[in-house]
C-alpha positions in Angstrom: 13.9 -13.2 -14.1 13.4 -11.9 -10.6 10.1 -10.4 -9.0 10.5 -7.4 -6.8 7.5 -6.5 -4.7 6.8 -3.3 -2.6 4.2 -2.4 0.0 2.5 0.9 -0.7 1.7 2.8 2.5 5.0 3.5 4.2 7.0 2.5 1.3 6.0 3.7 -2.1 3.8 6.3 -0.4 4.8 8.3 2.7 2.6 7.1 5.7 0.9 8.9 8.7 1.9 5.7 10.7 5.6 5.7 10.0 7.6 4.6 13.0 9.9 7.6 12.7 7.9 10.7 13.6 10.0 12.8 11.4 8.8 10.8 8.4 5.1 10.9 9.3 2.9 12.6 6.8 -0.4 14.0 8.3 -3.0 14.4 5.4 -6.2 15.0 7.4 -5.2 18.3 9.3 -8.0 20.3 7.4 -10.6 17.6 7.2 -12.7 19.3 9.9 -12.5 22.6 8.2 -13.4 21.1 4.8 -16.0 18.5 5.9 -17.0 19.3 9.4 -15.9 16.0 10.7 -12.9 15.3 12.9 -9.9 13.3 12.2 -10.8 11.1 15.1 -14.2 10.3 13.6 -12.5 9.4 10.2 -10.1 7.2 12.0 -12.9 5.5 14.0 -14.6 4.6 10.7 -11.6 2.5 9.8 -11.2 1.1 13.2 -14.6 -0.3 13.1 -14.7 -1.4 9.5 -11.1 -1.9 8.3 -11.0 -5.8 8.3 -14.2 -6.2 6.3 -13.3 -3.4 3.8 -9.7 -4.2 3.2 -10.5 -7.8 2.4 -13.2 -6.9 0.0 -16.1 -8.3 2.0 -17.8 -4.9 2.5 -17.8 -2.0 0.0 -16.2 1.1 1.5 -18.9 3.3 0.1 -21.7 1.1 1.8 -19.9 1.1 5.0 -19.3 5.0 4.9 -22.9 5.6 4.0 -23.9 3.7 7.1 -21.3 5.3 9.3 -21.8 9.1 8.4 -25.2 9.5 9.9 -24.0 8.1 13.3 -21.7 11.1 13.6 -24.3 13.5 12.4 -22.7 13.8 9.0 -25.3 12.2 6.9 -25.4 15.1 4.5 -21.8 14.4 3.3 -21.5 12.4 0.0 -19.3 9.4 0.7 -17.6 9.6 -2.7 -16.6 13.2 -2.2 -15.0 12.3 1.2 -13.3 9.2 -0.3 -11.9 11.4 -3.1 -10.6 13.9 -0.6 -8.9 11.1 1.3 -7.3 9.6 -1.9 -5.9 12.9 -3.2 -4.5 14.0 0.2 -3.1 10.7 1.5 -0.9 9.7 -1.4 2.4 11.6 -1.1 4.7 9.5 -3.4 8.2 8.6 -2.2 9.9 10.2 -5.3 13.4 9.1 -4.2 12.4 5.5 -4.0 10.5 5.6 -7.2 13.5 6.9 -9.0 15.4 3.8 -7.9 12.5 1.5 -8.8 12.4 3.1 -12.3 16.1 2.3 -12.8 15.2 -1.4 -12.0 12.4 -1.3 -14.5 14.9 -0.7 -17.3 16.3 -4.2 -16.8 14.7 -6.9 -18.8 15.0 -9.5 -16.2 13.1 -7.8 -13.5 9.4 -7.7 -12.8 7.9 -5.0 -10.4 4.9 -5.5 -8.3 2.9 -3.9 -5.4 1.8 -6.1 -2.6 -0.5 -4.1 -0.4 -3.4 -4.0 1.9 -6.0 -2.0 -0.1 -9.7 -1.9 -0.8 -10.9 -1.7 -4.4 -11.5 2.0 -4.9 -8.2 3.2 -3.4 -6.4 0.4 -5.3 -7.9 1.8 -8.5 -6.9 5.3 -7.7 -3.3 4.3 -6.9 -3.1 2.3 -10.2 -4.8 4.6 -12.5 -5.0 8.1 -11.1 -1.6 8.1 -9.3 -0.3 6.2 -12.4 1.6 3.5 -10.5 0.3 1.2 -13.3 2.9 2.9 -15.6 5.7 1.7 -13.3 4.6 -1.7 -11.9 3.6 -4.8 -13.7 0.8 -5.7 -11.3 -0.7 -4.9 -8.0 -1.6 -7.8 -5.6 -3.9 -6.1 -3.1 -5.9 -7.5 -0.2 -9.5 -6.9 -1.5 -8.6 -8.5 -4.8 -7.0 -11.6 -3.0 -9.7 -11.7 -0.3 -7.1 -11.8 2.5 -4.7 -9.2 4.0 -1.1 -9.2 5.1 0.3 -10.7 7.3 -2.0 -13.7 6.8 0.1 -16.5 5.2 -2.7 -17.0 2.7 -2.0 -13.5 1.2 1.6 -14.6 0.4 0.6 -18.0 -0.9 -1.9 -16.4 -3.3 0.7 -13.9 -4.6 3.1 -16.8 -5.1 0.5 -18.5 -7.3 0.0 -15.5 -9.4 3.6 -14.9 -9.8 4.1 -18.5 -11.0 7.4 -20.5 -10.9 10.3 -18.4 -9.8 14.1 -19.1 -10.5 14.9 -16.6 -7.7 13.3 -15.9 -4.5 10.9 -12.9 -4.7 12.4 -9.7 -3.1 9.9 -8.0 -0.9 10.1 -4.6 0.9 7.5 -3.7 3.6 7.6 -1.3 6.6 5.8 -3.8 8.8 7.9 -6.4 10.6 4.9 -8.8 10.9 4.6 -8.6 7.0 8.3 -9.2 6.5 8.3 -12.2 8.8 5.4 -13.6 6.8 7.3 -13.0 3.6 10.3 -14.9 5.1 8.1 -17.8 6.1 6.9 -17.9 2.5 10.5 -18.4 1.4 10.8 -14.7 0.1 13.8 -12.5 0.5 11.9 -10.0 2.7 13.4 -6.8 4.0 12.1 -4.2 6.5 11.7 -0.8 4.9 12.4 2.1 7.3 13.9 4.5 4.9 15.1 4.6 1.2 18.5 3.4 2.4 17.0 -0.1 3.1 16.2 -0.2 -0.6 19.3 1.3 -2.1 21.7 -0.6 0.2 20.1 -3.9 -0.2 22.9 -6.2 -1.7 21.0 -7.3 -4.8 19.6 -3.9 -5.6 22.9 -2.2 -5.0 24.4 -4.6 -7.5 21.7 -3.9 -10.1 21.9 -0.1 -9.9 25.7 0.0 -10.4 26.4 1.6 -13.6 
């Protein structure tokens, strides 16, 4: 049995922050028209609150309820704004998922997500986006109380995986996260494009018909 783990944003889901500008997906271009707040304001919210939110120390709703009045947007319902973000910032990497689904057909493979998420977006990804139909579990920062690339994140995931006969294989678009995976004795690979998955020697061998 081998465990294969994937980051979400920038891997399973196309990201605004991809290092290749051609692969960046801007989701918030209409947020000012739809809600009357700027993209910069929305980004500032996360700059101020990210660390506490992503590790589950602070509820994203509580933090947003406190933040919106500071930008004269106290009339906006935080849950409406979060739903807007969730729906618009989840463009799935279909090509990658097709390959992952092929791996899922193998009895000796377990598929997981290993991602920095807070509770509500994690729920949306798992249930509304239906990633729970593909992956066996999602190890996310708010659930574990610690975020990548902290070594404690990887140690906690190892504990949840249990004894492994092979090194876990991990794909992430962040070099620091990859380095942390390697330090945990994982087979960690930097994900820049789908080729990094399909051309990985172990994956390539598994997908040969």
